[in-house]
C-alpha positions in Angstrom: 57.6 -27.6 -8.8 59.0 -27.3 -12.9 57.6 -23.8 -13.5 60.3 -21.7 -11.5 63.8 -22.0 -10.0 64.6 -19.5 -7.6 67.2 -18.2 -4.9 67.9 -20.0 -1.8 64.7 -20.9 0.0 63.1 -23.9 2.1 59.7 -25.1 1.9 58.6 -27.9 4.3 55.0 -29.2 3.4 53.6 -32.2 4.9 56.2 -34.9 5.2 54.5 -37.3 2.6 54.5 -34.5 0.0 57.2 -33.4 -2.1 59.1 -30.3 -1.1 62.2 -28.5 -2.2 65.2 -27.3 -1.5 66.6 -24.3 -4.0 70.1 -24.6 -3.9 70.7 -21.8 -6.7 69.4 -19.9 -9.7 68.5 -21.7 -12.5 70.3 -21.5 -15.7 68.8 -22.6 -19.2 69.5 -26.2 -18.6 68.8 -27.0 -15.4 69.8 -30.2 -13.7 67.8 -31.6 -10.7 68.0 -34.6 -8.2 64.7 -36.1 -6.6 64.9 -37.7 -3.2 62.6 -40.6 -2.9 61.5 -43.1 -5.2 58.0 -43.5 -4.6 54.8 -42.2 -6.3 55.6 -38.6 -5.6 59.4 -38.9 -6.3 58.7 -40.9 -9.8 55.7 -38.5 -10.8 57.9 -35.6 -10.2 60.7 -37.3 -12.3 58.4 -37.9 -15.1 57.2 -34.7 -15.2 60.4 -32.9 -15.6 62.2 -35.3 -17.8 58.8 -35.1 -20.2 59.8 -31.1 -20.4 63.7 -32.1 -21.4 64.9 -31.2 -17.8 67.7 -33.8 -16.6 66.7 -35.2 -13.5 68.1 -37.9 -11.3 66.3 -40.1 -8.9 67.8 -41.1 -5.7 66.3 -44.1 -3.8 67.9 -45.5 -0.6 66.7 -48.8 -1.1 67.3 -51.3 -3.7 64.0 -50.8 -5.7 61.6 -48.0 -6.2 58.3 -47.8 -4.2 59.5 -49.4 -1.4 57.7 -47.4 1.4 54.1 -46.4 1.9 54.0 -46.7 -2.3 54.6 -50.5 -2.1 51.3 -51.6 -1.8 50.4 -53.7 -4.7 47.0 -52.5 -5.0 46.7 -48.4 -4.6 43.1 -46.9 -4.9 43.3 -43.3 -6.5 40.0 -42.0 -5.5 39.1 -37.9 -5.5 37.9 -35.5 -2.9 34.6 -34.7 -2.9 33.3 -31.7 -1.5 29.3 -30.2 -1.0 30.7 -26.9 -3.0 33.4 -28.7 -5.2 35.9 -26.7 -3.8 39.5 -26.1 -5.3 41.0 -29.3 -3.9 38.3 -31.1 -4.9 38.5 -29.9 -8.2 42.4 -30.5 -8.0 42.0 -34.2 -7.3 39.1 -34.8 -10.3 41.7 -33.2 -12.5 44.4 -35.7 -11.0 42.1 -38.5 -11.5 41.1 -37.6 -15.3 45.6 -37.3 -15.9 46.0 -40.4 -14.4 43.5 -42.3 -16.6 45.1 -40.6 -19.6 48.4 -41.7 -18.5 47.6 -45.1 -18.1 45.4 -45.4 -21.2 49.0 -44.1 -23.1 50.9 -46.6 -21.5 48.5 -49.5 -21.7 49.8 -51.1 -25.0 53.2 -50.3 -24.7 54.0 -51.3 -21.3 51.8 -54.6 -20.8 52.9 -55.2 -17.3 51.4 -52.0 -16.1 48.2 -53.2 -15.1 45.3 -51.0 -13.6 41.6 -51.1 -13.6 38.6 -48.6 -13.0 36.6 -49.0 -10.4 34.0 -47.0 -8.2 33.9 -46.9 -4.3 30.9 -46.2 -2.4 30.5 -43.1 -0.1 28.3 -45.4 2.1 25.3 -44.4 4.1 26.6 -45.9 7.3 29.2 -43.2 7.2 27.0 -40.4 6.1 23.4 -39.7 7.0 20.8 -39.8 3.7 20.9 -35.9 3.6 24.3 -35.3 3.3 24.4 -37.9 0.5 21.5 -36.3 -1.2 23.5 -33.2 -1.0 26.4 -35.0 -2.9 24.2 -36.0 -5.5 22.7 -32.5 -6.1 26.4 -31.2 -6.0 27.8 -33.6 -8.8 25.2 -35.3 -10.8 24.9 -32.5 -13.3 28.4 -32.6 -13.8 28.6 -36.4 -14.1 24.9 -36.7 -15.9 26.2 -39.1 -18.9 27.8 -41.6 -16.5 27.3 -44.1 -14.2 29.2 -42.1 -11.2 27.0 -40.4 -8.6 23.9 -42.8 -8.6 22.5 -44.5 -5.9 23.6 -48.0 -5.3 22.2 -50.5 -2.7 24.8 -53.5 -1.8 24.3 -56.2 1.1 27.0 -56.8 3.4 26.7 -59.6 5.7 22.9 -59.6 5.5 22.8 -55.6 6.2 21.6 -53.9 3.2 23.8 -50.4 2.6 23.2 -47.6 0.3 25.8 -45.1 -1.1 27.2 -43.7 -4.0 29.2 -44.7 -7.0 32.4 -42.3 -7.0 35.4 -42.6 -9.5 38.3 -44.4 -8.8 41.4 -46.3 -10.2 43.0 -49.4 -8.9 47.0 -49.9 -9.9 50.1 -51.4 -8.4 52.6 -49.0 -7.0 55.5 -50.5 -7.8 54.1 -51.2 -11.4 52.9 -47.6 -11.6 56.3 -46.4 -10.4 58.6 -48.2 -12.9 56.3 -47.1 -15.7 56.8 -43.6 -14.8 60.8 -43.6 -15.0 61.0 -46.3 -17.8 62.0 -43.9 -20.1 64.8 -42.2 -18.0 68.5 -43.4 -18.9 69.4 -46.2 -16.5 72.5 -43.9 -15.0 70.0 -41.5 -14.0 68.3 -43.8 -11.6 70.3 -44.3 -8.3 69.1 -47.2 -6.0 70.5 -47.7 -2.7 71.7 -44.5 -2.6 71.2 -42.7 0.8 71.9 -38.8 0.7 73.1 -37.5 3.8 74.5 -34.1 3.0 73.6 -31.1 0.3 77.5 -31.4 -0.5 76.4 -34.7 -2.1 74.4 -33.2 -4.6 76.7 -30.2 -5.5 76.4 -30.8 -9.0 72.6 -30.1 -9.2 70.7 -27.1 -9.6 67.7 -27.7 -8.0 66.8 -30.5 -5.2 63.3 -32.0 -4.6 62.6 -33.5 -1.4 59.8 -36.4 -2.4 60.1 -38.3 0.8 58.5 -39.6 4.0 61.2 -39.6 6.2 61.0 -37.1 8.8 64.2 -36.0 9.5 65.7 -35.6 6.1 64.6 -32.0 5.7 66.3 -30.8 8.8 69.6 -33.1 8.1 69.9 -31.3 4.7 69.5 -28.2 5.5 71.7 -28.1 8.6 
């Protein structure tokens, strides 16, 4: 999203992921509009702002993290695979960056509370053989931690065996507000619904980070 600004193209990934509409060639100091004030929009806004780019965030409701990102307890967990494929590696890297960001902001932003949690890949969902394959894949990578170790728990008098996996629990609204905290107030536009591209003609680049399915088509028209 940050690396290059190219000529007119439309990209339409899954509606809950950030997509983009390129308006014109970038110049030396691009001006960017991000539509959607949830986790994706706030994260992209933070990343661009850290690189010195002027970025304006537009959210149609009166607060950030008003949609799916509004959950008071969001669990960030990696995707695991038997071959530790590229997607799995990317999600583990994401957890690592998230933890680093939270550690940096823990003292300066006391309202941002989080906890490192582990969740279980339980034997009620996976066979003992499958779980053992995950142990074989990951234990050498995490041999010096408590992760990917067998654990037994009792739920309603039934014993379940599973693996301890990495995870971080954080409040969606607190996290979104922490991401954009350093932006000038006039770069955050709440209660601002975007209906046409002409409203954003001053921007060189528009990033869609919203789950509203009809917005991309409406803007493209």
